[in-house]
ZADO-759367 format. One record per residue (C-alpha): x, y, z negated; residue in one letter. Coordinates in steps of 0.2 Angstrom, whole numbers, plus 2048, in hexadecimal, padded with zeros to 3 digits. Each point is the difference from the previous one (the first is absolute). Layout:
BEGIN
XYZA...
This chain:
BEGIN
DA4D4A4E9M81080A802M80180C80FP80C7FB80FQ81080A803K7F780980ES7F28067F4E80C8087F3L7FE812805K80580F7F6A7EE8067FFS7FC7F07F6Q80D8037F3K7FB8097F0P8028127FCN8108037F6I80780F7F6T8128067FDL80880E7F7I80980C80BA8117FD7F8A7FE7ED804D7FA803811Y80F80B805E80D7F37F9R7F77F1807L7FF808811S812803800A8047EF7FAL7F57F880EA80880A80DD8127FB7FAA7FA7ED7FFA7FA800812M8117F9805Y8027F37F2K7EF7F97FFD7F580880DS7F07F57FCE7FF8047EET805813803A7F280080DE7F47F97F4M80580D7F3L7FE80E80DS7EF7FA804E7FB8007EEE8078127FEL7F680580FG7F07FB7F9R8038087EFA7F780E7F7R80E80B7F9I7FD8097EFV80A80A7F4V8057F77F0R7F480A7F5A7F17FA80BR8067EE802A7F47F37FAP8087F47F3Q7F97F0807N80A7FE810Y8117F8804V80E80C801R8137FE7FFM8047F97EEG7EE7F97FES7FE7F07F6D7F47F680BV7F67F07FDL7FA7F9811F7F97F0807R8057F8810N7EF7FC807D8067F280BI8097F67F3T7F78077F1K8118037F7E80080F7F4I81080A7FFR80680F7F6R80D80B807I8078127FFV801809810L811808802V80C80780DF80C7F4808P80F8047F5S7F67FC7F0E7F97EF807A8037F17F5N7F67F0803I8047F97EFS7F980F7F8E7F180080CN805811807K7FB7FF812I80680C80ES7F580B809I8097FA810L7F97EF7FET7EF7FB808P7F87FE7EFV8078117FAG7FA809810A7EF7F87FFA7FD8047EEL805813801I7F280C7FDG7F27F27FCL7F58027F1R7FA7F27F4A7F37F6809G806804812Q8077F380CS80B80080FI8027F480ET80E7FF80CW8097F480CC8127FA7FAA80E7FD80CR7FC7EE801S7EE804806G7F87FB7F0E7F280B7F9V8048077EFR7F48087F4R8038087EFL7F48077F3T80680C7F3V7F97FB7EFL80980C7F4K80B810802V80A8077F2R80A810805N80E8077F6P7F980B7F1Q7EE7FC806A7F27F57F9P7FC7EF806V7F280080DI7F87EF802D7F67F880EH7EF7FB7F9P8037ED803V8118007F8C8007FC7EDQ8137FC7FFE80A80E7F8P811805806L80D7FD7F4S80D80E7FDP80E80080DA
């Protein structure tokens, strides 16, 4: 059974990790976007507020960061999608490049393979995504144990 909107508290969301450079750039982006799309900017700000910040040299390779190639499942519809998480200026739906300033982008940032996140959409619908695989630029592929489908080269 999915949680109700009132039950979706930050304390129920998974721990996330960000590298310091992404954190700084995303913080500025969220602040700037407050006037254009306040709901998504607030969602991103909440995610940033929960993040464990690390230097690039100590960053784990199996978490979603900017530029990550991500295979995830929509746990409501069971649809599996592959996207690359990018900054707004690089977004291109036909190339599966999803902006961090979308609800899906803001939800995925900082998650590891195997983690899930639940949130309420603008429509009031509960959304839940599970990260199946993460490939970071110049990093090995890290699989969730239940995922057997390899990511094809981008």
